[in-house]
C-alpha positions in Angstrom: 103.2 89.6 82.0 102.5 92.1 85.2 98.6 92.2 83.8 98.4 88.7 84.5 100.2 88.7 87.9 97.3 92.0 88.6 94.4 89.8 87.2 95.1 86.6 89.1 95.7 88.8 92.7 92.2 90.6 91.7 90.9 86.7 91.0 92.5 84.9 94.1 91.2 87.8 96.2 87.8 87.5 94.9 87.4 90.7 92.9 85.1 91.3 90.0 86.6 93.2 87.7 86.5 94.5 84.2 89.1 94.1 81.6 89.9 96.3 79.0 92.7 95.2 76.3 94.8 98.0 74.7 96.3 95.5 72.3 93.1 93.7 71.4 90.0 96.9 71.7 91.4 100.0 70.1 88.3 101.8 71.9 90.6 100.6 75.0 93.1 102.5 74.0 91.4 105.6 73.2 89.6 105.3 76.4 93.3 104.6 78.5 94.5 107.9 76.5 91.4 110.1 77.0 91.7 109.4 80.3 95.1 110.8 81.0 96.7 106.7 82.3 100.3 106.2 80.8 101.4 103.1 82.4 100.1 99.6 82.3 98.4 97.9 83.6 96.3 100.4 85.6 93.6 99.3 87.8 90.7 102.1 88.3 88.9 101.7 91.5 86.1 104.5 91.7 87.4 106.6 89.6 90.9 106.4 91.2 93.9 105.0 88.9 96.6 103.0 90.1 99.0 102.0 87.6 102.9 101.0 87.8 102.6 97.3 89.1 106.6 96.6 87.8 108.5 97.8 90.8 105.9 98.8 93.2 103.9 95.8 93.1 104.1 96.0 96.7 102.7 99.5 97.2 100.2 99.5 94.3 98.7 96.2 96.0 98.1 98.0 99.7 96.3 101.4 97.5 94.1 98.9 95.9 93.3 97.0 98.8 92.7 100.7 100.8 90.6 101.5 97.9 88.5 98.5 98.3 87.8 98.3 101.5 90.0 95.6 102.8 90.5 94.9 106.5 93.5 95.7 108.1 95.0 92.1 108.7 98.3 90.8 109.9 99.9 90.4 106.3 103.2 89.9 104.7 103.7 93.9 103.7 106.3 92.8 100.9 103.8 90.4 98.9 106.6 88.3 96.5 105.2 89.5 93.1 106.3 86.2 91.7 103.4 84.3 94.1 101.1 85.7 91.0 102.7 83.9 88.1 
């Protein structure tokens, strides 16, 4: 379910992304492990991996915004994770 939330957030914010599905792509599993990632979903921006969207949604979204160059805007820091179901 968390993967869907992340994809929904990316889409809602008009962020183009390449999805790798470890459930359906054996090569994605190998790539994931080779890069040392251990938690799904993992977002990788310019070689920087952000993982662990489960309980730390707001922190991870903030990190993604910084990596993607979002402008600082007056926003709710505690974005509701249920919004992206």
